[in-house]
Structures are given as structure tokens and as C-alpha cells.
NUTOR-730365 format. One record per residue: residue in one letter; y, z, x of N, C-alpha, C, O, CB in turn. Coordinates in pm, whole numbers, plus 50000, padded with zeros to 5 digits. Glycine has a CB too. Layout:
<atoms>
aYZXYZXYZXYZXYZX
...
</atoms>
This chain:
<atoms>
x073378498265202074278486765221075678490465175075868495565065073768474365144
x076648487865260078048490265225078758476665215078588468065301078748499465331
x079538474965110080268462465089081608463365161082618467365103080468459464937
x081608459665290082798461365373083968453165322085108457765326082488457565517
x083698441065275084778432365227085418438365102086638437865086084238418265197
x084598443765014085148449964894085968462364929086968465164863084028453564795
x085548469765031086358481065078087728476165124088748482165093085638488565192
x087718465165200088988459665247089858455065130091068457065131088748448065342
x089228449165031089958444964911090618457064845091748456064797089018437964812
x089918468264843090488480364783091748484564859092728488764798089448491864783
x091708483464991092878486965070094048477765043095188482365033092538486665216
x093778464765033094848455165001095438458264864096658458464848094308440665005
x094578460664766095058463464630095888476364628096918476864562093868464664533
x095448486664700096188499264704097578497264764098538503464720095418509864783
x097678488564864098958485764927099898478864830101088482064825098768477065052
x099378469464751100208462864651100678472764544101828472164500099438451264586
x099798481664502100188491664402101288500664459102238504164389098968500064358
x101148504564585102168512864649103518505664651104548511764623101738516664792
x103508492864685104748485164688105348484064549106568484764533104498471264747
x104518482364449104988481764310105698494564270106708494164200103808479064216
x105168506064313105708518764267106988522864338107628532564297104688529464284
x107388515864444108718518064499109668508764423109928497564468108768515464656
x110158513264311111028504964227112348502664300113108512064323111268511564088
x112608490464335113818487064410114208472664382113358464164358113608489264562
x115508470164385116018456664360115998448864491117038444964544117458457164300
x114778446564543114618439164668113878426064643113528422764530113868447764772
x113658418664751112998405664736111528407064697110978398264632113118397664865
x110908418064735109488419864702109288420064551108358413864499108958432664764
x110158427264480109988428364337110428415864261110268414964139110758440164287
x110968406464334111248393464273110028384464273110018373864210112408386564346
x108988388664345107738381164351106848386064237106518397864233107028382764490
x106448377464146105638381964032104358389264072103928398464001105268370263946
x103748385464183102528392064228102778406864255101908415164225101988385264353
x103928410264310104278424264335104748430964207104378442364178105358425264443
x105568423964130106138429764009105058433463907105288442163822107118420063946
x103898427063914102798429963820101608436563888100498436363835102338417063753
x101828442464003100708447864081100078460264019099078465264071101158450964219
x100648465463912099978476263840098598471763793097718480163768100818480963721
x098398458663780097098453463736095988455863838094818455663803097208438663708
x096348458163963095318460764063094608474164038093538476564093095928460664202
x095198482763956094488494963917093198491163843092178497963857095388504063828
x093238480463764092028475863696090988470763794089788471763770092368464963594
x091448465163906090528461264013089788473564065088588472964090091288454164128
x090518484864083089868497064129088768501364032087678505064074090888508364146
x089068500863903088088505163804086838496363808085718501463804088698504963663
x087038483263815085908474063821085098476463948083868476863944086398459363815
x085788477864059085098479964185084298493064183083198493664237086098480064301
x084848503364122084108515964110082818514064033081768519064074084978526664042
x082888506863920081678504463843080628496963922079438499463908082008496763719
x081088487664006080178479564086079508487964195078288487964208080928467764149
x080308495264274079738502364389078998515064346078028518964410080838505964489
x079448521464237078728533164188077348529064137076368536064159079528540264076
x077278517564070075978512664025075078509664144073888512764142076158500063939
x075668503764248074888500764368074358513464434073198514064474075738492864468
x075208523664444074828535764517073958545164436073068551664491076058542964562
x074208545864307073548556164226072758550664107072058558264040074558565864177
x072868537764080072298532463958070828535263938070378537663826072508517963954
x070048535064046068608537464036068258552064055067078555664059067868529064137
x069258560564068069028574664102069718584064006070158594864045069498577364243
x069808580063880070448588463779069548589263656069968585863546071848582963741
x068338593863676067398594263564067128608363514066508610063409066108587963604
x067568618563587067318632363547068618640463554069548636463623066228638763637
x068678651763483069858660463493070128665463634071278667263673069688672163401
x069078667763712069268672263850070008661563930070968664564001067908675463917
x069558649263918070208638163988071638636363940072548634164020069428625163969
x071848637363810073178635563754074128646563801075308643963826073118635463601
x073628658763815074478669763861074868667964007076018669964044073768683263843
x073908664064091074228661364230075258650264244076178651164325072978657764307
x075088639864164076038628664161077428633564120078418629664182075558617564064
x077508641964016078798647063969079488655364077080708654564093078618655363841
x078718663364150079298671464257079888662364364080998664764413078238680764319
x079168652064400079658642864504080908635464457081858633864534078568632764542
x080918630964332082078623564284083298632764273084418628664303081778617064147
x083088645064230084188654664226084748656864367085958657164386083718668164165
x083848658364464084278660164601084958647964660085718649064756083128663864686
x084698636464601085348624164649086788623164602087648618164676084558611964603
x087078627664480088408625364424089298637864418090508636664435088278619664287
x088718649664394089568661264365090268667164486091468670064474088748671764301
x089638669264601090328676064710091638669464752092648676264768089418676964829
x091648656464770092898649764808093908650464695095098652664718092628635064846
x093438648764573094338649964458094998663664456096208664664436093568647564326
x094218674364477094758687864475095728690064592096748696764578093618698064481
x095388684364708096258685964825097608679264803098648684964835095578680164950
x097598667164748098858660064723099648667264614100878667964622098588645264683
x098968672464514099658680364411100358692364474101488695564439098668684964304
x099678698964567100298710364636101538705964713102528713264718099288716864731
x101498694164773102668688964844103808686364746104968689264777102318675964919
x103498680864628104528678864526105168692264487106388693264476103918671964401
x104338702364468104858715664431105768720864542106798726964514103688725564405
x105388718564667106228722664779107578715864778108608722164803105538719864909
x107588702864748108858695564739109708700964626110918702764642108608680464719
x109088703764511109838709264399110378723164431111468726764387108958709864274
x109618730964508110088744264547111328743064636112288750664620108968752064621
x111308733464729112498731264812113668726464728114818729964754112188721164924
x113378718364628114408713564537115008725264459116218725764438113838702964440
x114178734764418114658746564346115568754864435116608759764390113468754964297
x115178756564560116018764064654117358757064672118398763664672115318765564790
x117348743964687118578736164703119478737964582120688739564595118258721264725
x118888737764464119688739464342120288753464335121438755164294118818736864217
x119498763364376119958777264368121058780264468122018787464437118798786764389
x120928774864589121868778064696123148769864685124248775164703121228775664831
x123008757064655124188748264657124688744364518125808739564503123868735764734
x123848746564417124238742164283124088727264262124438722064156125648746064255
x123578720264364123418705864356122118702264286121058707364323123468699564496
x122198693664187120998689464114120868674364124121768666964083121058694063966
x119748669864177119478655564189118488651764079117288653664095118918651864332
x118978646563968118098642963858117758654963773118638663163744116818636563912
x116518656163732116098667063643115938680063722115718679663843114788663463572
x116048691663655115878704463725114478705863783113518700063733116168716163630
x114368713663890113068716163951112148722863850112528732363782113208724964077
x110938717763842109908722763751110338722063604109768729063519109558737063786
x111328713763574111828712863438110838706463342110168696763377113118705063437
x110738711963223109788706863126110158692963076109308685763024109688716363008
x111418689163092111828675863047111688665063152111998653463125113238676363002
x111218668663273111088658863381109648655263409108768657363325111718664163506
x109408649763529108078645563569107258656863631106058655163656108178634063665
x107888668263657107208678763733107238692163660107708702063717107838680263872
x106758692863537106768705563464105658714863510104548710463540106638703063314
x105958727663515104948737563551103758737063456102618739263497105548751563553
x104028734363328102968734663228101898724163249100808725263194103568733063091
x102198713763328101228702963349100308705463468099338698163485101958689863369
x100598715563549099778717963668098328721063633097428715463696100368729463749
x098048729663535096628732263504095838719863467094688718363508096528742063392
x096438710763390095698698663353095448689863474094408683163480096458690863247
x096358689663570096128682063693094978688163772094138681063826097398681463778
x094948701363779093878707863853092528705663786091498705363852094168722663867
x092548704063654091308701863579090968687063565089978683563500091418708163442
x091778678463625091588663863616091578658963471090808650063434090278659963685
x092448664763391092558660363251093928654263221094228651463105092298672063157
x094758652163324096108647263300096148632863248097178628363199096898648163428
x095038625663259094998611863212094238610163082093818599163049094398603163317
x094048621163009093238620562887094068621762760093528624462652092208631462890
x095388619962772096228619762653096758633162610097278634362499095478614062542
x096668643462694097158656662657098668658262678099258667862631096438667162736
x099278648762749100718649262774101388637162711100738627262677101018649762927
x102708638262695103468627362635103978617262737104688607862702104638632962558
x103608619262862104038610062966103338613163096102518622363103105548610662984
x103658605563199103088607863331103788619663397104998621363382103208595163419
x103038627763469103588639563533103108640663677102068635163715103218652263454
x103868647963757103588650663896103228637863972104018628363972102458660763907
x102078637464037101718625364111101278614764010100108614063973100578628164217
x102228606763965101998598363848100818588863861100118586763761103228590463820
x100538582763978099358574063987098038581363965097008574963942099328567364121
x098058594663972096808602163962096208602163822095098607063803097028616264007
x096918596763722096308595763588094988588063597094028591263527097268588763489
x094948577863686093748569563696092588577063760091428574263731094058556863775
x092908586663849091858594763911091228603763805090008605763803092428603164029
x092068609263719091568617263607090638609063519089518613263490092738622763524
x091108597363478090288588863391088988584963459087928584963397091058576263351
x089068581563587087888576863657086838587763671085638584963659088268571563794
x087258600063696086278610663711085488612563582084268614163586086968623763750
x086168612363469085448614263342084588602263307083558603763241086438616863230
x084988590563350084128578863331082888579763419081808575463379084908565863361
x083028585463539081858588163622080818596163542079628593163544082258595763751
x081298606363472080388614863396079798607463276078618609363243081108627363350
x080608599163212080078590963102078938582263153077908581063087081198582163040
x079118576163268078098567563326076818575563354075718570563330078608561063454
x076958587763404075788596063431075038599363303073808598663300076188608863503
x075768602863198075128606163070074408593963013073268595062966076168611362969
x075068582463017074438570162967073188566963049072168562662993075428558362972
x073258568963179072118565863266070918574763235069778570063236072508567463412
x071168587463207070078596763178069498594263039068288594663020070568611163190
x070368591862943069908590562804069368576762768068468575462685071028593962711
x069928566362830069568552662793069238544262917069858533862938070698546062714
x068278548362997068008541163122067628526563102068008518063183066908548063197
x066888523462997066438509762976067498501062910067438488762918065188509662890
x068478507362847069508499762774070908502562829071908500562760069458503062625
x070958507162953072248511263009073268499963010074428502162974072068516463150
x072858488063050073798476963055074358473962916075568471862901073128464363113
x073508473962816073968471162681074908482062630075908479062566072778469762587
x074578494562659075448505562616076798504662684077838506362619074798519062646
x076808501962813078078500762885078888488862835080118489762824077838499363036
x078218477862803078928466362746079548469962612080668465762581077978454362731
x078818477662532079348481862403080558490862418081538489262346078288488962323
x080498500262512081628508962537082838501162586083978504062548081258519662639
x082598491162670083688482762720084338475062605085558474262598083168472962827
x083528469562516084058461762404084888470462311085968466462268082908455162325
x084398482462280085138491562193086448495762261087498496262196084278504062158
x086378498862389087568503062463088628492062462089808494762436087208506762608
x088218479862491089158468662493089768466262355090948463062343088468455962544
x088948467762251089448465562115090498475862077091508472462016088288465862015
x090258488462113091228498962083092538496662157093618498062100090658512762118
x092448493062285093658490262363094418478662303095638479262289093308487362510
x093708467962267094358456262209095068459762078096128454362048093338445162184
x094478468662001095048472261871096228481861884097138481661801093978478361783
x096208490161985097198501061993098298498962096099378504662083096508513762024
x098058490862197099018489662306100048478662279099708467962229098298486862436
x101288481462314102358471462305102618464962441103478456262453103638477862252
x101868469262543102068464062679100748459362739100478461562857102718474662769
x099928453062657098668447962707097798459062759097658469562697098908437662815
x097198456662875096298466662932097048477463010096428486563065095298459963023
x098378476463014099168486163090099328499163010100418502462961100548480263126
x098218506462998098228519762937097798529663045096998526463133097268520562811
x098348541863037098098551363144097658564863088096468566963064099358553163229
x098618574063068098298587663027097718588462886097088598362851099518596263037
x097938578162804097528578762665096148572662641095248579362591098548571762578
x095988559962678094718552962659094058549362792093218540362799094918540462576
x094458556462897093948553163029092448554763044091818547263119094628561663131
x091868564362973090418566362981089688553862932088688549862991089988578662898
x090188547762825089568535562772089778523862867088888515462884090128532262633
x090948523162928091218512563026090238513563142089698503463188092668513363077
x090028525763190089098527863300087678524663258086928518363333089188542363350
x087288528863139085938526463091085638511563080084548507063114085718533262957
x086618503863032086428489363020086228483063157085348474563174087628482862950
x087028487063255086898481563389085628485863458084938477663519088078485463473
x085308498763450084098503863513082868496863456081978492863531083988519163493
x082808495363324081668488863261081558474263305080458469163325081768489763109
x082708467563320082678453663367082108452863508081358443563540084088447663364
x082458462563593081898462863728080408465663727079668460063807082608473263811
x079978474363637078558477263623077778464763583076708461963638078338488363520
x078308457463487077638445163442077638434763554076648427663572078338439363317
x078728433863630078788424263741077698427263843077068418063896080168424763809
x077478440163870076408443463965075048439763909074178434963982076448458464001
x074858441863778073578438363716073328423263723072178418963729073558442963570
x074398415463724074268400963730074098395763873073668384363893075478394463667
x074428403963971074518399264109073218393064158073248382564223074908410564199
x072098399364129070828394364180070498380464123069818372464188069698404064145
x070988377664004070718364663942071358353064017070928341564004071198364763799
x072388356164095073128345664165072798345064314073478338264391074618347664147
x071758352164356071418352664498071178338764557071508336364673070198361164519
x070618329764480070308316264531071268305764478071018293764496068888312464494
x072358309764414073298299964358073968292164471074378298164570074368307064271
x074088279064458074668270964566076138274164594076588272664708074538256464533
x076878278564493078298281264517078518292964612079608294464668078998284064386
x077488301064631077628312364722077948307864864078648314964937076358320564722
x077458296364903077648291465040078888282665055079148277365163076428283765084
x079638281064948080818272464953082048280364995082348290964939081058265864817
x082758275265095083988281865140085058281265032085948289665027084508275565269
x084958271264945085988269464844085988280664740087048283964686085808256164775
x084838286364713084758296164605085638308264633086258313764542083318300564583
x085688312564760086518324164792087998320664783088798328564734086178329464931
x088368308764832089768304664822090188303164676091288307064638090008291564898
x089318297364595089618295864453089748309564385090618311664301088528287464383
x088878318764423088928332064364090198339364406090838345864325087698340264404
x090558338164534091788344264582092998338764508093868346264464091948341964733
x093028325464493094128319364419094128323564273095188325464213094048304364428
x092938325064216092838329264077093368343364057094038346163958091408328564031
x093068352364152093578366064143095098366064147095758372264064093008374864258
x095658358864245097108358464260097778352564135098788357764089097498350264383
x097198341864082097768335563963097668344763843098628346063766097058322363934
x096518351063826096338359863711097328371463714098008374063615094908365263708
x097408378563827098318389963836099758385463817100538392363751098158397163972
x100118374063873101488369163863101868365563719103008367563678101678357163952
x100918360263644101218355063511100938365063399101608364563295100428342763487
x099978373863417099518382163306100548392563265100838394163146098228389063342
x101098399763363102078410063330101548419863228100418424563238103348403763279
x102388423063130101998432263023101668424862895101638430862787103108442462997
x101438411862904101118403862787099658404562749098868411362814101518389662811
x099278397362643097888397562596096878393162702095738397662702097748388762475
x097308384062792096398379362896095908390762984094798390163039097088368762982
x096718401262999096328412463085095068419363036094378425963114097458422563093
x094748417962908093558424362853092278418562912091208424662898093538422962703
x092368407062975091188401063038091008405763182090108400963252091308385763035
x091838415163229091768419663368090358424263409089918420563518092738430963390
x089638432063328088288436063370087378424163398086588424463492087658444863265
x087468413763317086618401863337087038394263462086188389863540086688392563215
x088348392663481088838385463599088418392563727087898386363819090378383963594
x088628405463732088318412863855086808414663874086338415463987089008426463853
x086068415263765084608415863780084088403163845083188403563929083928417963642
x084658391763807084288379063869084638379164018083838374964102084998367263799
x085838384064049086268384464189085378393764272084988390264383087728389064198
x085048405464218084188414764290082818408664314082248410164422084058428064212
x082288401764214080988395364229081028384964340080128384564424080548388864097
x082048376564342082168366064444082258372164584081538367964674083398357164417
x083128381964601083358387364735082268397164778082218400964895084698394264740
x081418401364686080308410164726079318403064816078568409464890079588415564603
x079298389564812078368381964897078878380365039078098377165129078108368364837
x080188382465061080778382665195080388370265276079988371365391080338395265270
x080528358565214079988346665280081008335865308080628324665342078908340965197
x082298338565294083298328265312084378332065411084318342865471083928324865182
x085378323365431086428325765530087328337565495087788344765584087268313365546
x087588339565368088408351165330087668364065363088278373665410088768350665180
x086378364265339085568376065374085608378765523085708390265566084128374265328
x085528368165603085578370165749086898376265792086938384565883085348356765822
x087978372265726089278378265758089298392965717089798401465791090418370565686
x088748395965601088758409665551087818418865628087898431065616088388409865405
x086928413065706086028421065789086628424765924085998431866002084738413665810
x087838420065953088478423366080088938437866079089178443565972089668413866108
x089078444066197089398458366204090618462766125090548473166059089598462066345
x091748455566126092898460566049092598462065900092998471865838094088451266066
x091908452365842091578453165701090498463765674090518470365571091108439565650
x089568465265769088548475665753089218489465750088848498165670087508474965868
x090198491365837090898504165840091688506265711091728517365658091838504765961
x092298495665662093028496565536092078500665423092448508465335093698482965502
x090858495465428089858499465329089478514065340089328520865239088628490965344
x089328518965463089018533165482090098541965422089808552365362088848536365632
x091348537765438092478545965394092858543565248093808549665199093658543165483
x092158534965179092618530165048092888541464948093908541464881091608520664989
x091968551064938092178561864842093378570364882094168574464796090918570664831
x093518572965010094688580465056095978572765032096978578564991094548583765205
x095958559665055097148551565027097548553164882098718555064849096888536665061
x096548552264796096838552964653097378566664614098258567664529095578549864572
x096868577264674097248590664634098558595464695099278603164631096158600164669
x098878591264818100078596864882101328588564859102428593564880099848598165030
x101188576064815102388567864806103358573064700104578571764715102018553364775
x102818579064593103698584564491104568595764543105728597064503102898589564374
x104008603964633104778614964692105928609664776107058614564767103868623864778
x105648599664858106698594164945107768587264861108958588664890106088584165048
x107378579864759108358573564670109188584264599110388582464579107648564564566
x108548595264561109248606264494110308612364586111438614864542108248617064450
x109958614664711110898620364806112068610764830113218615064839110198623664940
x111778597864841112848587964857113788588364738115008587464752112258573864875
x113198589664618114018590464498114908602764497116068602064458113148590264375
x114358614164539115148626464545116288625164646117428628964618114258638364583
x115978619664763116998618164867118128608964819119298611764843116388612564996
x117758598164752118798589064702119638595764594120828593164583118158576264647
x118998604564514119748611764413120748621464474121868622864423118808619364322
x120368628064582121278637164652122458629564709123608633864696120538644764764
x122188618264773123268609964829124218605464719125438605664737122688597664904
x123678601464607124508596764496125408608064445126588605864417123638591364382
x124858620064434125648631464389126738635264487127868638064448124738643364364
x126388635364617127328639864719128448629964746129598633964763126598642664846
x128098617064749129068607264795129528597564685130398589164709128488599464909
x128958598664568129388590064459129008575564476129588566764412130858590864442
x128028572864562127548559164585126408556364487125498564464472127078557164732
x126468544964422125388541464330124128538164410124068528064480125788529464238
x123158546864399121918544964472120838538664385119988531164434121438558164527
x120848541664257119838536264167120438534664027121478540463995118578545464163
x119768526863947120158525363807118928522763722117878518863774121188513763789
x119048524963594117948522563501117788507663477118768500663451118178529963369
x116558502763485116298488763458114868486963410114028495763431116558480163584
x114588475863347113258473263292112298469163404112558459563476113308462363183
x111208476463416110158473363512108828474463439108508484863383110198482863638
x108058463463441106748463163373106868467563228106008474563176105748472063447
x107948463263164108078465763021108628479262982108658482462863106788464262959
x109078487263078109648500263045110868502963132110998497263240108608511463061
x111748511763085112938515263161112598525063272112008535563247114018521263068
x112958521563395112698530263509113908529963601114718520763599111428525863584
x113998540463683115038540463786114618531263899113468531463943115288554763839
x115558523163946115288514164058116398515464161117578516164127115148499464011
x116008515964288116988516364396117788503364399117218492564388116298518764532
x119118504564415119968492664416120948492564534121658482764553120738491664286
x120988503264614122028504264717121798494364830120658491464866122078518264773
x122878489064884122828481265007122408466764993122528459165089121928487665099
x121938462664876121528448864858120058446464889119398455164945122368439864944
x119548434764853118118431864864117558432765006116448437565025117838418264811
x118308428165105117758427965241117598442065297116598445165362118648419565333
x118588450665271118458464465317117298471265244116558479065303119768472165294
x117138468365115116058474265038114698468565080113678475265064116288471964889
x114688456365132113448451165192113038459865310111858463265326113638436365237
x114008463365393113728471765510113268485665466112368491465526114988472965600
x113878490965360113458503865306111998503165260111218512365284114378508265190
x111648492165193110268490565145109278490065261108208495965253110158477765061
x109628483065367108728482265483108598495865551107498499765593109238471865583
x109718503165562109658516665618108778525565530107968533365580111088522565631
x108958524465401108158532065306106668529165323105858538465326108588528965162
x106298516365334104888512865353104368518565485103228523165493104698497665350
x105198518165589104788523865716104518538665705103548543665762105848521365821
x105378545865633105178560165614103928562865531103188572365559106408566465546
x103688554665430102488556165347101238554565432100308562665421102498545865232
x101198544265515100018541865599099828553065701098698557265726100138528365671
x100928557865758100828568665856100278581265790099378587765844102208571465919
x100828584765675100358596765607098918595065558098118604365566101268600165489
x098588583165509097238580665460096208581965572095108586965550097148566765397
x096568577365691095628578365803095308592965834094198596165876096198571565927
x096288601765812096068615965842095348623265729094468631565754097408622765870
x095698620065604094998626665494093548621965486092668629565445095718623965360
x093298609465524091918604665529091128612765631090008617165604091878589665564
x091708614665748090998621465856090818636265829089728641665851091738619665985
x091868642965780091848657565774091488663165636091158674965625093178662865815
x091548654865532091238659765397090048652265337089058658465297092458658465306
x090148639065331089088631365265087718633165331086748637065265089448616665266
x087648630365459086348630465526085718644365527084538645565491086508625465670
x086438655065566085808668265562085398672565421084338678465402086758678665620
x086228669465321085898673365183084668666065135083818671765066087078670565089
x084558653465169083398645665127082118651565185081108652765117083558630765170
x082178655165312081008661065375080658674665314079488677765294081248662565526
x081678682565284081428695865229080768694865092079778701765066082748703865220
x081308686465004080738685464870079378678464872078528681064787081698677864778
x079168669864969077838663964984076828674665022075688674364975077848652765089
x077238684065106076328694965144076048703865023074928708865008076928703265260
x077048705964937076818713664815075828706564724074938712764665078148716064741
x075978693364713075058685764630073638686264687072668687764613075528671164617
x073528684964818072208685864881071568699464852070378700164820072318683765034
x072368710164863071838723564839071398725064693070368731164665072888734264874
x072178719464602071808719964460070478712864436069618718164365072918713464373
x070318701264493069098693464472067878700564531066788700264474069248679464533
x068088706864646066968714064709066548726164625065358728964610067358718564851
x067538733264571067218744864488066588740864355065808748464297068478753064462
x066928728964307066488724764174065138718064174064648714364068067498715564113
x064518716464291063168710964293063038699264386064018692164410062758706964156
x061868697064440061638686364538061848672464480062248663364553060258687264593
x061598670564352061738657264295063188652764299063488641464338061218656964150
x064098661864258065498658164259066018656064400066778646764426066318668664190
x065588664964492066058663764629065598650864692066358644164761065588675364710
x064328647364669063798635164729064458622764674064568612664742062318634364710
x064888623564549065428611564484066748607264544066948595364570065598613864335
x067668616764566068978612264611069518620164731070708619364761069958613164498
x068678627664797069168635664907069878627665014070838632465073068048643164968
x069408615365040070008607465147071408602665119072158599665212069168595765175
x071788601964991073118596864959074218606365001075368602065018073208594064812
x073908619065018074938628865048075638626265179076748631165200074358642565050
x075028618765269075648616665399076758606265395077618606065483074618612365499
x076748597665292077748586965287078508586365156079548579965151077088573865311
x078028592765049078618591064917079988596764901080568595964793077748597064817
</atoms>
């Protein structure tokens, strides 16, 4: 069973995150729902916990099964991450050539240790450890910190499943509680932690999704499932929560809020679900991971281009301003309406590129690593192969 509506939700959330990361003084960022869309990353974590439990929860009882699962999850996240990282390196190489030939520098030096693209951070990105607190800030493809955190949480879930099969829900709830407590004690921006405490943020969300799936069967006969109002109320609740929570203490409840939303929409029984099942939203869901991974590259290139224009022509293209509680560069040229058009063009480019990386990188890589997992399970014994061999075709 595939939760098509939840896939579509992932695509919608990824689009909002992409719009959030194009920092610009336009009308979109005047809307609180967009200005706080970093919270949709917590939706991704919750949704991962929910769907991973659905796909693998009953099939992670032995080391053989856990290893096959780890191979598949690595193949799901790493190839596209590595490909986009290579594209970033290519852009920085062109930037280095531009600096060498013309002497023109747009922002920080290419591969500079004081910027977002230091050479020293590449190994940690390749090892998917860039989100585990080894750096003092976000580097390279900045949204990828969450991919790093999520991969290691995948492994935590596998270990818990093998060691504590009968008490897995309780263990995951305990890990979520400890994670949330540490974030609450250490963070000055609510749940908006990334490279430093991002692993705990992911663990709290993933565990909430796991618990939501465990609760799902209990509500199979609940009368509210058949009510059209529940989906509209949930949709309104999501919009209100994201708009109001920001980086304040309320944001710490994001795993609970999104776990509730995922549970409601997993039943796919209301008018909002019917809308999300239409082809455009289904396609957005297919492209969701690519949208999330490539939008940082396109925003980065836009930022570089604006920096070059500012240097060459002396036009103020961007300025430092507070966004989500921290100082960031934001595009300011041309006024809000022109920047609205830039944002729409940017989203169009993100969707176009995502459609291609999904087709040429995501899908082939997923199939290749699934075949590796199948081969591992077959070599490791018939019991392991029989247990999860079928998942390799879709996982």
C-alpha cells in the first residue's frame, strides 16, 4: 500500500520550503505561512517515521533484514545528494575561474573556508555526517543537513527494531522525549535547529511518525474518519500552526502537530485528499525529494548572479536582514512585484530540474541499490531474502 495523498503532501511541503529558501523582499515572504515554512522540514521527518514503519516495521527483526534496509535507504538519499554536491562543486569551480581571470569576486572566495562552500566540508557531505554537529554552520547544499540527520535516524530505527522488537514504540517515544527536552533546553530558536542539534530534531519527528502509525489501526472505525470537516480542520490547523509558531516555543510541538496531520490524511477519505490525488499533485509528490535537494543549488546560483551584478554595476541587489531569527542575505532589487516574478521563475526552474533529476538520478539509483540489497539478502540466507526481498522493487 502506498499513501498517495501523503506523497502529494510531501511535494507541497517541499515547494514551500523551496520558496522559503529564496530569501527575497517580495510579497510571498510577507505571508507568515511562507516566512515560517522551515517548519515543513519537521513534516518530512514525521512522514518518514510513518511510511518507514509501514514499509519496514514488520521486517526489521534480524541483522540481515536491517542491512538490506540500510542499503535501500542509503540508495534512496545519497546518490542525488552526491550528484547535487558535484553540481555545487562545478559552480564553485566556475566561480574560481571567474575570480582568477577577471579578479571579480562575488561574496566569499571560491572554496573559501570562511564561506558556505569550504573544501574541508566535502568529505563530511560525502559521508552524510554534515548534519551531526561537526561544523560550525551550514555548508554546501545547506538543506542537505536534514538528509544527513535522517539517514542516521534510519539506522537508529533499525537498531531499535532489532534489539527491542516488543518495546519499539516505547523506546522511540523515550528517544523523542529526550530529543525534544534537549532542544528545548539548548535552542534559542525553538525547533529551528539544523547542523548542531538537527539529529535530535529529526529523531523527535521520526519517532512521532512511528507512534502515529502504531496508533493508526486503533482509529480504523472512528466516525471522524468519514467526516469531510476533519480534513479541512486539519488543513487549517497546519496553516495556522506554521504561520504562528515561527521560532518560538510553540514550534517545539511541530512533531505532534504534523503527526496528527499525517494520521488524518493517511486515511485519504476527504475532499482535500481527493484534490491531492489529482495528477499534478501526484507528480509533485514524485518529485518531492528532488525539489528539496535541487532548490538550494538554484537559489545559490541566483545569489551568485545577483552578487556579480551588484559588483559590476553598483546596484543594490541584496542586503542583510533578519529571516527566521537570523541574519541572512535577501534579494531587494526591483521591488516586491519584480521579486514575485523572480520567485515564480525560480520555482519553475526548480520543478523543471527536479523532474529531470528524479528521472535520471533518483529512479535509476533506487533500482540499483535495491538490486544490491536483494543480492545481499540472497547471499545471507533464504530467511532474510524471503522476509523483505519484495520491498526492493519499490523501496
